[in-house]
N, C-alpha and C positions, 0 to 999 in steps of 0.2 A: 891089532885090529884096525882095518882101513875105515876112516871116517867118510861117510856118504853125505855130501853137502846138497844133494838134489832136493830132498824133502824140506829142509830148512829154507832153501832159497824160494821154493814154490810158496811156502807159508808166508815169507816176508813180502812176496809179490802180491799175494791175495790180501794181506793186511794193507799194503800201500794202495791197492785198487779200491779197498773199501773206504779208506779215508778220502781218497781222491774223488770218488763218485758218489759218496753219501750226500743225502739231502741236508739242508741247513738243520742245525739242532732243533729238536722239538718234534711235534706231532706232523701228520700228514699235510695240514694246511700251513706250509711255511715257504718262504722265499727270501731272495736276497734284495737288498737295497743300499742306499748310501746316504750319509748325512748331508743335507743341503742347506747351505747358509744363504741368508737373504743378502742379495747383492744391492748396494745403493750406488747411485751416481751423483757426483758433485758437479754442478754447473753454475753459471751466473747469468742474470738476465740482461747483461750489457756486454758488447764486445770489448776486448782489451788485450793488452800484452801481458804475458806472464813474466813477472819481475824475479820472483824467487820461489822455488819449491823447497819445502821444509820437511819432507818426509821422504821415506824410501819404500818400495814395494816390499810387503811382508811385515812392515812395522806396526806394532800395536799402538793405537791411539785412543785417547780419552775423549769423552764427549766435550766439545768446546775447544779442543786442541787446534792450533793453528796448522794449516796444511799447505797453503800457498798464498802468494801476494800477487794481485792483479793491478795493472794500470789501466784504468777504464777510459782513458782519452781516445777519441776516434783515431783510427789509423789514417795517417797523412795521405797514403795512397789512395784511400777510399774518398777523401775530400777532394783530391785532384781529379779522381775519376768522375765525381759528381759534376765539377766544374766543366770537364771535357764533354760530358753528356749533355749538359745544358747548352753549351756552344753548339754542339752537333744538332740538337733539336731546334735551336734558333736558326741555324743555317738552313736546315731542311725546310723549316716554315717559310723563311724568306725566299728560298728557291721556288717553293710551291706558289707563293703569292706572286712572284715575278713571272712565272710560266703562265698563271691565269691571266695576269695583267696583259701579257703579250697576245694571248688569245683574244682577249677583249679589244685590244687596239687593232689587231688583224680583222676582227669582225666589223669594227666601225669603218675601217678603210674599204672593206669589201662592200659594205652596205652603202657607203657614200658613192662608190663607183656604180653600183647597180641603180641607185636613184638617179644619178647623173645621166646614165644611159637612157633610162625610162623617160626622164623629164625632157631630154633632147628629142626622143621620138614623139612624145606628146606635143612638144612645142611645134615640130615640124608638121604634124597632122593638123594642128590647130591652124597654122598658117596657111596649109593647103586648102582646108575648108573655108577659111576666111577669104582667101584669094578667089576661089571659084564662086562663092557667094557674091562678092563684089562685082565679078564679071557678069553674072546673071542679072544683077540689078541694073547694070548699064545697058543690057540688051533689052530695050523696051519693046522692040518689035518681035522679039522671040520669046516664046514661053518655055522656060527650062523647068522641067518637073523636079520637085524636092527629092523624089526617090532616087535621083541620080547621085545625091550626096550620102545616101544612107549607108553604104559600105564603109565610107570614110568615118562616118559618125560611130558606126559599130566597133571599128577598129580602135577609135579613140577611147570609147567607153571601156573596151577590154584592157587597153594600156592603163587607164586610170584605175580600174579594178585591180589589175596586177600590181600596180604601185601601192595600193592600200594594203594588199596581202603581204607584200614585201616588207612594208613598214611594221605591220603586226608581227610577222615572223621574227623580224629583227629585235623588236622590243622584248619578245619572249625569250629569245636566246641571250640577249644582253642581260636581262634580269636573272637568268639562270647562272650565267657566269659570275655576276656580281654577288649572287648568294653563295656560290661555291667558294668565292674568295673569303666571304665572311664566315661561312659555317664549315668550309672543307678543312681549315687549319685548326678548328676547335680542339680536336684530340691533341695535336701538337702543343697548343697553348696550355691545356691541362697538364700534359706531361712536364712542360717546362715549369709550371707553377708548383707541381709536386716535387720535382727535383729541387727547385729553389727553396721550397719549405724544408725539405730533408737536409739540404746543405746548411740552412740557417740553424736548424735544430742541432745538428752534429757539431757545427762550429760553436754553439753556445755551451756545449758540454765542457765542464771543467775537468782538468786532469785530477784524478782521484785515485788514491791507493786504497785497495780493498783487500782485507785479509779474510780468506775463506777458511772456516773451521769445520771440524767434524760434528755433524748433528747428533751422533750417538757414538758410543765406544765401539770399537771394532779393529779390524786389521786392514791396512792398506793393500789394495789389490793392484790393478793396472794404473799407471800414470800415463795419461793420453796427451801429454804436452811437455814441452821443454822450455827452459828459461830463454826469453827473448822472443818466443813464438807469439804471434797474434792470433787469438781465437775469436770466433764469432760468438754472438749471443746464444746461450743454452747449449753450447758445445760441451760434450762429456769431458771433463778435466781429469777426475780421479774417481776410481771405483774402490769401494772398500766393503768388508763383510763384517757381519756380527761375529763376535768371538766364538760363540757356540751356537750350532744350529738347533733350532726348535722344530725342524721339519725333517723327516726322513721320507725319501722317495723310493718306492720298490715297484716290482712288476710281478704280479701273481699270474702263474700260467693260465692260459685261456680255458684250460679244462676246469680250472677251480675259480674262474673269475666271478661267477655268480654266488660263490660261498662267502665273499667279502662284502660287507655293507658299512654305511656311515655310522660311526659311533662304536664299531667293534674294537675290542681291546687286543693289542698285540704286545709281546715282549720283544724289545729291540736289543740284540746281543752283539757285542763286539766280536769279530772273528780273530782279533789279536789276543784278546784276554776275555774269556767267556764269563768271568766274574763281573765285568763291566756290563751291565744291562739295565734298561729302563722300560717302564711300561708307557705305551702311547695309545692314543685314540685315532681311528681313521677319521680324517676330516675331509677327504676328497677322493673321488674315484674318476679315472679316465672315461671319456664317453665313447671310446672305440678301442678295438684290439690293435696293438702296434707291435712292431718287432722289438724284442727285449734286447737292450744293449749287450754287447759281447761280454763285458766285464760282469754282468749280472746273470749270465747263462750257467746252467749246471754243466753243459758241455759247450765250451766256447766255440768250437768249430762247427756246431750244428745250429742252424737258425731255429729260433723258437719265438713264439708270440704270446702276448699276454696283455693284461690290463694294468695301467698305471694306478698306484695306490700311494696316497699322501697320509703320513702318520705324524701327528703332533706329539712331541716328547717334552719333558721338563727343560727349562732354559738353562738349568745349571749342570747339564750333562758334560761329559768329558770326551765326546767324540771329536776326532779331528775333522777338519773340512774335507768333504768328499770321502770320508772313510767308509769302507764297505762293511755292511752289517747284515745280520740275518734277522728276519722277523718271524716270530712263532706265535700262532693264534692262542689266545688265552680265553677270551669270553665274547659272546655275542652281545650286541647292544639290545636294550629293552625295546621291543617293537610294540607299537600301539595297535 
């Protein structure tokens, strides 16, 4: 009898499709998530050079364990740069004052030349008026009217008035230039004083070896420095994670988003071993609908959207970092 393999093959395909496309274990209100570990960053509040790195990525560390050693003495290049900047600011200030002094000297020369010209014109008119006046006084038989000198006297008065205005304008411009010399370089003086203060402070810092330790137990993540590298203050040196996540982040489909509320209880189940499961409480909900990450979609190739859900689980759980899990609804929170 010939064995027909068609129907067994169809059955196997149907079973495979069932397991492939099935929802996460549990009732209708279920979705996928992953264990999220709290990431901590290690930094220091002063710049310094990394002397020794004492851990490796992925290494488990205890609270208080030494991670790396820093030399907190200021970088010599930065001290040299400060000195250069002080010299540069000082030179710019001196150049500014020199240019203003040249303008003031030019103004004084131009003013002296204008006054000399006006004084010469005034003297000539005064001599002419005096000469004509003396002639009229000698001509006793001829009566010379005073009005014949009036144009000369008016011209003299205009010249004297012009001279006064010239002196006044000069004084105003001179005072403005002198003020600009005094006040114009004030920002440069302030910058120089600030740079000098920074240089004195940095130079006063003593070389100090600082050992940075883990504030809590966890696993070393990224090491963002290397031995001999100079790092600025508050730069991220090492990241590390708590050994077990207390938070599971999932995405409930947008059609069911309103069904989940703060305080609701879900069972969090490992997809690797369904016997590993913990109960958790919803502690946070996303404020908008977002695209569900590919890894957490029922059909990875089809875009789907949902609401982010944060579930707090016991700290002594055995989930791996970023382990994919399923969340199954258990109970609603008591509503007031």
